[in-house]
PDB file as gemmi writes it, atoms N, CA and C in Angstrom:
CRYST1    1.000    1.000    1.000  90.00  90.00  90.00 P 1                      
ATOM      1  N   UNK A   1      39.210 159.209  74.955  1.00  0.00           N  
ATOM      2  CA  UNK A   1      38.694 158.679  75.097  1.00  0.00           C  
ATOM      3  C   UNK A   1      38.937 157.901  76.569  1.00  0.00           C  
ATOM      4  N   UNK A   2      40.176 157.174  76.965  1.00  0.00           N  
ATOM      5  CA  UNK A   2      40.245 157.699  78.320  1.00  0.00           C  
ATOM      6  C   UNK A   2      39.670 158.338  79.021  1.00  0.00           C  
ATOM      7  N   UNK A   3      39.333 159.301  79.024  1.00  0.00           N  
ATOM      8  CA  UNK A   3      38.927 160.287  79.880  1.00  0.00           C  
ATOM      9  C   UNK A   3      37.440 160.035  79.974  1.00  0.00           C  
ATOM     10  N   UNK A   4      36.352 160.007  78.755  1.00  0.00           N  
ATOM     11  CA  UNK A   4      35.600 159.851  78.721  1.00  0.00           C  
ATOM     12  C   UNK A   4      34.957 157.604  80.020  1.00  0.00           C  
ATOM     13  N   UNK A   5      35.773 157.161  80.261  1.00  0.00           N  
ATOM     14  CA  UNK A   5      36.308 155.559  80.173  1.00  0.00           C  
ATOM     15  C   UNK A   5      36.331 156.492  81.755  1.00  0.00           C  
ATOM     16  N   UNK A   6      37.034 157.237  82.709  1.00  0.00           N  
ATOM     17  CA  UNK A   6      37.212 157.490  83.735  1.00  0.00           C  
ATOM     18  C   UNK A   6      35.711 157.512  84.689  1.00  0.00           C  
ATOM     19  N   UNK A   7      35.690 158.648  83.414  1.00  0.00           N  
ATOM     20  CA  UNK A   7      34.755 159.532  83.387  1.00  0.00           C  
ATOM     21  C   UNK A   7      33.563 159.002  84.599  1.00  0.00           C  
ATOM     22  N   UNK A   8      32.625 157.382  83.258  1.00  0.00           N  
ATOM     23  CA  UNK A   8      31.794 156.436  83.689  1.00  0.00           C  
ATOM     24  C   UNK A   8      31.631 155.870  84.561  1.00  0.00           C  
ATOM     25  N   UNK A   9      33.300 155.385  84.946  1.00  0.00           N  
ATOM     26  CA  UNK A   9      33.595 155.600  86.701  1.00  0.00           C  
ATOM     27  C   UNK A   9      33.509 155.593  87.090  1.00  0.00           C  
ATOM     28  N   UNK A  10      34.070 157.134  87.481  1.00  0.00           N  
ATOM     29  CA  UNK A  10      32.519 158.032  88.051  1.00  0.00           C  
ATOM     30  C   UNK A  10      31.668 157.987  89.089  1.00  0.00           C  
ATOM     31  N   UNK A  11      30.855 157.870  87.719  1.00  0.00           N  
ATOM     32  CA  UNK A  11      29.346 158.340  87.262  1.00  0.00           C  
ATOM     33  C   UNK A  11      28.590 156.367  88.404  1.00  0.00           C  
ATOM     34  N   UNK A  12      29.461 155.503  87.636  1.00  0.00           N  
ATOM     35  CA  UNK A  12      29.086 154.255  88.233  1.00  0.00           C  
ATOM     36  C   UNK A  12      29.267 153.892  89.419  1.00  0.00           C  
ATOM     37  N   UNK A  13      30.497 154.613  89.336  1.00  0.00           N  
ATOM     38  CA  UNK A  13      30.640 154.499  92.628  1.00  0.00           C  
ATOM     39  C   UNK A  13      29.691 155.250  92.881  1.00  0.00           C  
ATOM     40  N   UNK A  14      29.627 156.330  91.732  1.00  0.00           N  
ATOM     41  CA  UNK A  14      28.856 157.006  92.584  1.00  0.00           C  
ATOM     42  C   UNK A  14      27.289 157.215  92.523  1.00  0.00           C  
ATOM     43  N   UNK A  15      26.830 156.445  91.943  1.00  0.00           N  
ATOM     44  CA  UNK A  15      25.429 156.166  92.318  1.00  0.00           C  
ATOM     45  C   UNK A  15      24.657 155.597  92.869  1.00  0.00           C  
ATOM     46  N   UNK A  16      23.480 156.116  92.772  1.00  0.00           N  
ATOM     47  CA  UNK A  16      22.954 155.570  94.862  1.00  0.00           C  
ATOM     48  C   UNK A  16      22.324 153.893  93.878  1.00  0.00           C  
ATOM     49  N   UNK A  17      21.813 153.915  93.053  1.00  0.00           N  
ATOM     50  CA  UNK A  17      21.270 152.925  92.472  1.00  0.00           C  
ATOM     51  C   UNK A  17      19.706 152.282  92.946  1.00  0.00           C  
ATOM     52  N   UNK A  18      19.748 153.678  92.989  1.00  0.00           N  
ATOM     53  CA  UNK A  18      17.631 153.732  93.469  1.00  0.00           C  
ATOM     54  C   UNK A  18      17.290 154.399  91.790  1.00  0.00           C  
ATOM     55  N   UNK A  19      17.967 154.126  90.883  1.00  0.00           N  
ATOM     56  CA  UNK A  19      16.902 153.912  89.379  1.00  0.00           C  
ATOM     57  C   UNK A  19      17.701 153.492  88.877  1.00  0.00           C  
ATOM     58  N   UNK A  20      17.057 152.032  87.734  1.00  0.00           N  
ATOM     59  CA  UNK A  20      18.512 150.679  87.288  1.00  0.00           C  
ATOM     60  C   UNK A  20      18.773 151.648  85.749  1.00  0.00           C  
ATOM     61  N   UNK A  21      17.861 152.552  85.627  1.00  0.00           N  
ATOM     62  CA  UNK A  21      18.723 153.357  83.869  1.00  0.00           C  
ATOM     63  C   UNK A  21      20.444 153.297  84.386  1.00  0.00           C  
ATOM     64  N   UNK A  22      19.546 153.969  85.233  1.00  0.00           N  
ATOM     65  CA  UNK A  22      21.586 154.641  86.145  1.00  0.00           C  
ATOM     66  C   UNK A  22      22.266 153.786  86.798  1.00  0.00           C  
ATOM     67  N   UNK A  23      21.468 152.821  87.576  1.00  0.00           N  
ATOM     68  CA  UNK A  23      23.062 151.511  88.413  1.00  0.00           C  
ATOM     69  C   UNK A  23      22.623 150.349  86.948  1.00  0.00           C  
ATOM     70  N   UNK A  24      23.107 149.852  85.930  1.00  0.00           N  
ATOM     71  CA  UNK A  24      22.739 149.043  84.725  1.00  0.00           C  
ATOM     72  C   UNK A  24      22.971 149.727  83.909  1.00  0.00           C  
ATOM     73  N   UNK A  25      22.636 151.289  83.400  1.00  0.00           N  
ATOM     74  CA  UNK A  25      23.010 152.026  82.521  1.00  0.00           C  
ATOM     75  C   UNK A  25      24.758 151.941  82.565  1.00  0.00           C  
ATOM     76  N   UNK A  26      24.663 153.229  83.728  1.00  0.00           N  
ATOM     77  CA  UNK A  26      26.673 153.066  83.205  1.00  0.00           C  
ATOM     78  C   UNK A  26      27.430 152.337  84.001  1.00  0.00           C  
ATOM     79  N   UNK A  27      27.325 151.055  84.384  1.00  0.00           N  
ATOM     80  CA  UNK A  27      27.664 149.893  84.495  1.00  0.00           C  
ATOM     81  C   UNK A  27      27.983 149.327  83.308  1.00  0.00           C  
ATOM     82  N   UNK A  28      26.666 149.368  82.087  1.00  0.00           N  
ATOM     83  CA  UNK A  28      26.981 148.778  81.075  1.00  0.00           C  
ATOM     84  C   UNK A  28      28.155 149.395  80.521  1.00  0.00           C  
ATOM     85  N   UNK A  29      27.663 151.058  80.461  1.00  0.00           N  
ATOM     86  CA  UNK A  29      29.095 151.086  79.272  1.00  0.00           C  
ATOM     87  C   UNK A  29      29.891 151.726  80.024  1.00  0.00           C  
ATOM     88  N   UNK A  30      30.294 151.143  81.492  1.00  0.00           N  
ATOM     89  CA  UNK A  30      31.747 150.885  81.690  1.00  0.00           C  
ATOM     90  C   UNK A  30      32.304 149.799  81.074  1.00  0.00           C  
ATOM     91  N   UNK A  31      31.866 149.604  81.178  1.00  0.00           N  
ATOM     92  CA  UNK A  31      31.953 147.463  79.926  1.00  0.00           C  
ATOM     93  C   UNK A  31      32.473 147.635  79.058  1.00  0.00           C  
ATOM     94  N   UNK A  32      31.655 148.627  77.899  1.00  0.00           N  
ATOM     95  CA  UNK A  32      32.235 147.748  76.976  1.00  0.00           C  
ATOM     96  C   UNK A  32      32.848 149.375  77.070  1.00  0.00           C  
ATOM     97  N   UNK A  33      32.851 150.617  77.236  1.00  0.00           N  
ATOM     98  CA  UNK A  33      34.646 151.089  77.338  1.00  0.00           C  
ATOM     99  C   UNK A  33      35.591 150.842  77.489  1.00  0.00           C  
ATOM    100  N   UNK A  34      35.601 149.475  78.714  1.00  0.00           N  
ATOM    101  CA  UNK A  34      37.059 148.796  79.023  1.00  0.00           C  
ATOM    102  C   UNK A  34      37.004 147.867  77.817  1.00  0.00           C  
ATOM    103  N   UNK A  35      35.835 147.202  77.338  1.00  0.00           N  
ATOM    104  CA  UNK A  35      36.391 146.384  76.380  1.00  0.00           C  
ATOM    105  C   UNK A  35      36.441 146.845  74.833  1.00  0.00           C  
ATOM    106  N   UNK A  36      36.540 148.706  74.313  1.00  0.00           N  
ATOM    107  CA  UNK A  36      37.235 149.220  73.078  1.00  0.00           C  
ATOM    108  C   UNK A  36      38.928 149.529  74.028  1.00  0.00           C  
ATOM    109  N   UNK A  37      38.757 149.638  74.867  1.00  0.00           N  
ATOM    110  CA  UNK A  37      39.591 150.225  75.078  1.00  0.00           C  
ATOM    111  C   UNK A  37      41.006 148.511  75.117  1.00  0.00           C  
ATOM    112  N   UNK A  38      40.660 147.866  75.712  1.00  0.00           N  
ATOM    113  CA  UNK A  38      41.186 146.821  75.480  1.00  0.00           C  
ATOM    114  C   UNK A  38      42.108 145.800  74.359  1.00  0.00           C  
ATOM    115  N   UNK A  39      40.445 146.948  73.220  1.00  0.00           N  
ATOM    116  CA  UNK A  39      40.934 146.765  71.999  1.00  0.00           C  
ATOM    117  C   UNK A  39      40.046 144.970  71.927  1.00  0.00           C  
ATOM    118  N   UNK A  40      38.894 144.601  73.030  1.00  0.00           N  
ATOM    119  CA  UNK A  40      38.394 143.632  72.118  1.00  0.00           C  
ATOM    120  C   UNK A  40      36.169 144.525  71.999  1.00  0.00           C  
ATOM    121  N   UNK A  41      36.275 145.944  71.536  1.00  0.00           N  
ATOM    122  CA  UNK A  41      35.153 145.882  71.569  1.00  0.00           C  
ATOM    123  C   UNK A  41      34.765 145.917  70.210  1.00  0.00           C  
ATOM    124  N   UNK A  42      34.091 145.710  68.993  1.00  0.00           N  
ATOM    125  CA  UNK A  42      33.317 145.598  68.026  1.00  0.00           C  
ATOM    126  C   UNK A  42      32.616 147.344  67.467  1.00  0.00           C  
ATOM    127  N   UNK A  43      31.615 146.879  66.449  1.00  0.00           N  
ATOM    128  CA  UNK A  43      30.799 148.579  65.782  1.00  0.00           C  
ATOM    129  C   UNK A  43      29.666 148.448  66.290  1.00  0.00           C  
ATOM    130  N   UNK A  44      29.519 147.635  67.242  1.00  0.00           N  
ATOM    131  CA  UNK A  44      27.837 147.622  66.985  1.00  0.00           C  
ATOM    132  C   UNK A  44      28.266 147.656  68.778  1.00  0.00           C  
ATOM    133  N   UNK A  45      29.097 147.646  69.545  1.00  0.00           N  
ATOM    134  CA  UNK A  45      29.359 148.106  71.156  1.00  0.00           C  
ATOM    135  C   UNK A  45      29.592 149.728  70.331  1.00  0.00           C  
ATOM    136  N   UNK A  46      29.528 150.572  69.797  1.00  0.00           N  
ATOM    137  CA  UNK A  46      29.236 152.474  69.547  1.00  0.00           C  
ATOM    138  C   UNK A  46      27.628 152.742  69.101  1.00  0.00           C  
ATOM    139  N   UNK A  47      27.364 151.606  68.413  1.00  0.00           N  
ATOM    140  CA  UNK A  47      25.760 151.493  68.392  1.00  0.00           C  
ATOM    141  C   UNK A  47      25.161 152.006  70.237  1.00  0.00           C  
ATOM    142  N   UNK A  48      25.072 150.354  70.478  1.00  0.00           N  
ATOM    143  CA  UNK A  48      25.055 150.182  72.249  1.00  0.00           C  
ATOM    144  C   UNK A  48      25.158 151.679  73.281  1.00  0.00           C  
ATOM    145  N   UNK A  49      27.186 151.969  72.956  1.00  0.00           N  
ATOM    146  CA  UNK A  49      27.068 153.415  73.296  1.00  0.00           C  
ATOM    147  C   UNK A  49      25.553 154.397  73.549  1.00  0.00           C  
ATOM    148  N   UNK A  50      25.530 154.989  71.976  1.00  0.00           N  
ATOM    149  CA  UNK A  50      25.307 156.547  71.700  1.00  0.00           C  
ATOM    150  C   UNK A  50      24.152 155.173  72.394  1.00  0.00           C  
ATOM    151  N   UNK A  51      23.339 154.354  72.276  1.00  0.00           N  
ATOM    152  CA  UNK A  51      21.733 153.708  73.161  1.00  0.00           C  
ATOM    153  C   UNK A  51      21.233 154.278  74.360  1.00  0.00           C  
ATOM    154  N   UNK A  52      22.878 154.139  75.271  1.00  0.00           N  
ATOM    155  CA  UNK A  52      23.581 153.841  77.376  1.00  0.00           C  
ATOM    156  C   UNK A  52      22.985 155.020  77.256  1.00  0.00           C  
ATOM    157  N   UNK A  53      23.865 156.244  76.128  1.00  0.00           N  
ATOM    158  CA  UNK A  53      23.199 157.982  76.294  1.00  0.00           C  
ATOM    159  C   UNK A  53      22.688 158.376  76.911  1.00  0.00           C  
ATOM    160  N   UNK A  54      21.786 158.228  75.530  1.00  0.00           N  
ATOM    161  CA  UNK A  54      20.369 158.784  75.442  1.00  0.00           C  
ATOM    162  C   UNK A  54      19.218 157.972  76.492  1.00  0.00           C  
ATOM    163  N   UNK A  55      19.254 156.771  76.206  1.00  0.00           N  
ATOM    164  CA  UNK A  55      18.945 156.551  77.859  1.00  0.00           C  
ATOM    165  C   UNK A  55      19.392 156.714  79.263  1.00  0.00           C  
ATOM    166  N   UNK A  56      20.378 156.833  79.699  1.00  0.00           N  
ATOM    167  CA  UNK A  56      20.130 158.019  80.814  1.00  0.00           C  
ATOM    168  C   UNK A  56      20.249 158.942  81.165  1.00  0.00           C  
ATOM    169  N   UNK A  57      20.170 159.729  80.233  1.00  0.00           N  
ATOM    170  CA  UNK A  57      19.080 161.627  80.314  1.00  0.00           C  
ATOM    171  C   UNK A  57      18.100 161.355  80.134  1.00  0.00           C  
ATOM    172  N   UNK A  58      17.302 160.232  79.767  1.00  0.00           N  
ATOM    173  CA  UNK A  58      15.943 160.636  78.867  1.00  0.00           C  
ATOM    174  C   UNK A  58      15.088 160.061  80.466  1.00  0.00           C  
ATOM    175  N   UNK A  59      15.956 158.958  80.714  1.00  0.00           N  
ATOM    176  CA  UNK A  59      15.039 157.683  82.438  1.00  0.00           C  
ATOM    177  C   UNK A  59      15.879 158.446  83.584  1.00  0.00           C  
ATOM    178  N   UNK A  60      17.235 158.137  83.649  1.00  0.00           N  
ATOM    179  CA  UNK A  60      17.551 158.241  84.804  1.00  0.00           C  
ATOM    180  C   UNK A  60      16.384 159.271  85.702  1.00  0.00           C  
ATOM    181  N   UNK A  61      16.739 159.485  87.202  1.00  0.00           N  
ATOM    182  CA  UNK A  61      15.897 160.752  88.016  1.00  0.00           C  
ATOM    183  C   UNK A  61      16.274 161.399  87.956  1.00  0.00           C  
ATOM    184  N   UNK A  62      18.194 161.108  88.807  1.00  0.00           N  
ATOM    185  CA  UNK A  62      18.851 162.891  88.652  1.00  0.00           C  
ATOM    186  C   UNK A  62      19.556 162.828  88.166  1.00  0.00           C  
ATOM    187  N   UNK A  63      19.900 164.029  88.552  1.00  0.00           N  
ATOM    188  CA  UNK A  63      21.326 164.365  87.782  1.00  0.00           C  
ATOM    189  C   UNK A  63      22.131 163.771  86.967  1.00  0.00           C  
ATOM    190  N   UNK A  64      22.914 163.431  88.352  1.00  0.00           N  
ATOM    191  CA  UNK A  64      24.450 162.042  88.073  1.00  0.00           C  
ATOM    192  C   UNK A  64      23.926 161.112  87.548  1.00  0.00           C  
ATOM    193  N   UNK A  65      22.773 160.013  87.361  1.00  0.00           N  
ATOM    194  CA  UNK A  65      21.955 159.446  86.457  1.00  0.00           C  
ATOM    195  C   UNK A  65      21.992 160.186  84.295  1.00  0.00           C  
ATOM    196  N   UNK A  66      20.845 161.102  84.709  1.00  0.00           N  
ATOM    197  CA  UNK A  66      21.928 162.608  83.381  1.00  0.00           C  
ATOM    198  C   UNK A  66      22.774 163.025  82.883  1.00  0.00           C  
ATOM    199  N   UNK A  67      23.658 163.443  83.334  1.00  0.00           N  
ATOM    200  CA  UNK A  67      24.338 163.566  82.840  1.00  0.00           C  
ATOM    201  C   UNK A  67      25.919 162.708  82.781  1.00  0.00           C  
ATOM    202  N   UNK A  68      25.668 161.022  83.252  1.00  0.00           N  
ATOM    203  CA  UNK A  68      25.697 160.719  82.831  1.00  0.00           C  
ATOM    204  C   UNK A  68      26.423 159.962  81.014  1.00  0.00           C  
ATOM    205  N   UNK A  69      25.481 159.852  80.579  1.00  0.00           N  
ATOM    206  CA  UNK A  69      26.000 159.594  79.269  1.00  0.00           C  
ATOM    207  C   UNK A  69      26.082 161.308  78.453  1.00  0.00           C  
ATOM    208  N   UNK A  70      26.695 162.291  79.493  1.00  0.00           N  
ATOM    209  CA  UNK A  70      26.686 163.151  78.425  1.00  0.00           C  
ATOM    210  C   UNK A  70      28.466 163.137  77.734  1.00  0.00           C  
ATOM    211  N   UNK A  71      29.518 162.452  79.181  1.00  0.00           N  
ATOM    212  CA  UNK A  71      30.720 161.814  77.904  1.00  0.00           C  
ATOM    213  C   UNK A  71      30.725 161.073  76.971  1.00  0.00           C  
ATOM    214  N   UNK A  72      30.077 159.932  77.403  1.00  0.00           N  
ATOM    215  CA  UNK A  72      29.750 159.188  75.970  1.00  0.00           C  
ATOM    216  C   UNK A  72      29.603 159.760  74.174  1.00  0.00           C  
ATOM    217  N   UNK A  73      27.968 160.779  74.827  1.00  0.00           N  
ATOM    218  CA  UNK A  73      27.852 161.927  72.942  1.00  0.00           C  
ATOM    219  C   UNK A  73      29.168 162.842  72.971  1.00  0.00           C  
ATOM    220  N   UNK A  74      29.382 163.654  73.668  1.00  0.00           N  
ATOM    221  CA  UNK A  74      30.273 163.747  73.635  1.00  0.00           C  
ATOM    222  C   UNK A  74      32.116 162.358  72.872  1.00  0.00           C  
ATOM    223  N   UNK A  75      32.080 162.339  72.858  1.00  0.00           N  
ATOM    224  CA  UNK A  75      33.632 161.557  73.658  1.00  0.00           C  
ATOM    225  C   UNK A  75      32.459 160.615  71.783  1.00  0.00           C  
ATOM    226  N   UNK A  76      32.215 160.057  71.597  1.00  0.00           N  
ATOM    227  CA  UNK A  76      31.109 159.224  70.097  1.00  0.00           C  
ATOM    228  C   UNK A  76      30.767 160.558  69.138  1.00  0.00           C  
ATOM    229  N   UNK A  77      30.864 161.974  69.528  1.00  0.00           N  
ATOM    230  CA  UNK A  77      30.618 162.845  68.461  1.00  0.00           C  
ATOM    231  C   UNK A  77      31.668 163.705  67.574  1.00  0.00           C  
ATOM    232  N   UNK A  78      33.277 164.215  69.074  1.00  0.00           N  
ATOM    233  CA  UNK A  78      33.687 164.109  68.527  1.00  0.00           C  
ATOM    234  C   UNK A  78      35.336 163.262  68.308  1.00  0.00           C  
ATOM    235  N   UNK A  79      35.363 162.605  69.249  1.00  0.00           N  
ATOM    236  CA  UNK A  79      36.785 161.565  69.367  1.00  0.00           C  
ATOM    237  C   UNK A  79      35.968 160.315  68.389  1.00  0.00           C  
ATOM    238  N   UNK A  80      35.326 160.447  67.499  1.00  0.00           N  
ATOM    239  CA  UNK A  80      34.196 158.751  67.363  1.00  0.00           C  
ATOM    240  C   UNK A  80      35.560 158.229  65.712  1.00  0.00           C  
ATOM    241  N   UNK A  81      36.702 158.724  65.617  1.00  0.00           N  
ATOM    242  CA  UNK A  81      38.287 157.715  64.865  1.00  0.00           C  
ATOM    243  C   UNK A  81      38.934 157.336  65.548  1.00  0.00           C  
ATOM    244  N   UNK A  82      38.643 158.460  66.345  1.00  0.00           N  
ATOM    245  CA  UNK A  82      40.122 157.645  67.498  1.00  0.00           C  
ATOM    246  C   UNK A  82      39.115 156.163  68.169  1.00  0.00           C  
ATOM    247  N   UNK A  83      38.215 156.091  68.215  1.00  0.00           N  
ATOM    248  CA  UNK A  83      37.310 155.090  69.012  1.00  0.00           C  
ATOM    249  C   UNK A  83      37.633 154.148  68.187  1.00  0.00           C  
ATOM    250  N   UNK A  84      37.823 154.113  66.759  1.00  0.00           N  
ATOM    251  CA  UNK A  84      36.975 153.481  65.731  1.00  0.00           C  
ATOM    252  C   UNK A  84      38.510 152.884  65.814  1.00  0.00           C  
ATOM    253  N   UNK A  85      39.369 153.142  66.178  1.00  0.00           N  
ATOM    254  CA  UNK A  85      40.669 152.816  65.611  1.00  0.00           C  
ATOM    255  C   UNK A  85      40.734 151.885  66.452  1.00  0.00           C  
ATOM    256  N   UNK A  86      40.295 152.127  67.691  1.00  0.00           N  
ATOM    257  CA  UNK A  86      40.849 151.047  68.894  1.00  0.00           C  
ATOM    258  C   UNK A  86      40.178 149.576  68.023  1.00  0.00           C  
ATOM    259  N   UNK A  87      39.148 149.439  67.286  1.00  0.00           N  
ATOM    260  CA  UNK A  87      37.658 148.772  67.465  1.00  0.00           C  
ATOM    261  C   UNK A  87      39.184 147.592  65.675  1.00  0.00           C  
ATOM    262  N   UNK A  88      38.811 148.870  64.626  1.00  0.00           N  
ATOM    263  CA  UNK A  88      39.368 148.828  63.579  1.00  0.00           C  
ATOM    264  C   UNK A  88      40.689 148.285  63.082  1.00  0.00           C  
ATOM    265  N   UNK A  89      41.262 148.744  63.836  1.00  0.00           N  
ATOM    266  CA  UNK A  89      42.922 148.383  63.507  1.00  0.00           C  
ATOM    267  C   UNK A  89      43.941 147.851  65.212  1.00  0.00           C  
ATOM    268  N   UNK A  90      43.469 147.581  65.892  1.00  0.00           N  
ATOM    269  CA  UNK A  90      43.000 147.120  67.241  1.00  0.00           C  
ATOM    270  C   UNK A  90      44.094 147.964  67.830  1.00  0.00           C  
ATOM    271  N   UNK A  91      44.940 149.082  67.705  1.00  0.00           N  
ATOM    272  CA  UNK A  91      46.033 150.532  68.653  1.00  0.00           C  
ATOM    273  C   UNK A  91      45.033 151.888  68.890  1.00  0.00           C  
ATOM    274  N   UNK A  92      45.853 151.919  69.961  1.00  0.00           N  
ATOM    275  CA  UNK A  92      45.250 153.270  70.909  1.00  0.00           C  
ATOM    276  C   UNK A  92      46.316 154.729  70.830  1.00  0.00           C  
ATOM    277  N   UNK A  93      46.051 155.391  69.128  1.00  0.00           N  
ATOM    278  CA  UNK A  93      46.138 156.655  68.645  1.00  0.00           C  
ATOM    279  C   UNK A  93      47.051 158.147  70.132  1.00  0.00           C  
ATOM    280  N   UNK A  94      46.400 157.938  71.162  1.00  0.00           N  
ATOM    281  CA  UNK A  94      47.341 158.349  72.145  1.00  0.00           C  
ATOM    282  C   UNK A  94      48.416 157.740  73.054  1.00  0.00           C  
ATOM    283  N   UNK A  95      48.190 156.371  71.990  1.00  0.00           N  
ATOM    284  CA  UNK A  95      48.676 155.424  73.396  1.00  0.00           C  
ATOM    285  C   UNK A  95      48.901 154.941  75.208  1.00  0.00           C  
ATOM    286  N   UNK A  96      47.839 156.006  75.389  1.00  0.00           N  
ATOM    287  CA  UNK A  96      47.470 155.353  77.169  1.00  0.00           C  
ATOM    288  C   UNK A  96      45.803 154.451  77.752  1.00  0.00           C  
ATOM    289  N   UNK A  97      45.735 153.608  76.540  1.00  0.00           N  
ATOM    290  CA  UNK A  97      44.488 152.655  76.804  1.00  0.00           C  
ATOM    291  C   UNK A  97      45.896 151.033  76.924  1.00  0.00           C  
ATOM    292  N   UNK A  98      45.029 150.633  77.869  1.00  0.00           N  
ATOM    293  CA  UNK A  98      46.045 149.259  77.985  1.00  0.00           C  
ATOM    294  C   UNK A  98      45.086 147.906  76.721  1.00  0.00           C  
ATOM    295  N   UNK A  99      45.618 148.448  75.141  1.00  0.00           N  
ATOM    296  CA  UNK A  99      45.543 146.793  74.316  1.00  0.00           C  
ATOM    297  C   UNK A  99      46.147 146.056  75.122  1.00  0.00           C  
ATOM    298  N   UNK A 100      45.172 144.525  74.649  1.00  0.00           N  
ATOM    299  CA  UNK A 100      45.215 143.450  74.831  1.00  0.00           C  
ATOM    300  C   UNK A 100      46.377 143.522  76.182  1.00  0.00           C  
ATOM    301  N   UNK A 101      45.832 143.155  77.071  1.00  0.00           N  
ATOM    302  CA  UNK A 101      45.882 142.819  77.555  1.00  0.00           C  
ATOM    303  C   UNK A 101      45.263 141.683  78.126  1.00  0.00           C  
TER     304      UNK A 101                                                      
END                                                                             
């Protein structure tokens, strides 16, 4: 989860801001991942992240925006249990997230 959060932050910072899906989508995804990493996420956030990743892929004008959804999609596909532990149990299984700051 931490890697996805770092990558989304990179895409957010590097976005040129010309297209709305990339400008707003990467910020929203980053905010959701930050909340989850701090133990303040909900299961609905996972649905929002899934939708955002698909919208970034389909609606962004350039490769940066289109690629930005990949870390989210992969995180949910391969590490969903870890992300859900942040939400359901309030713990970071690998101990890198700033839980409850």
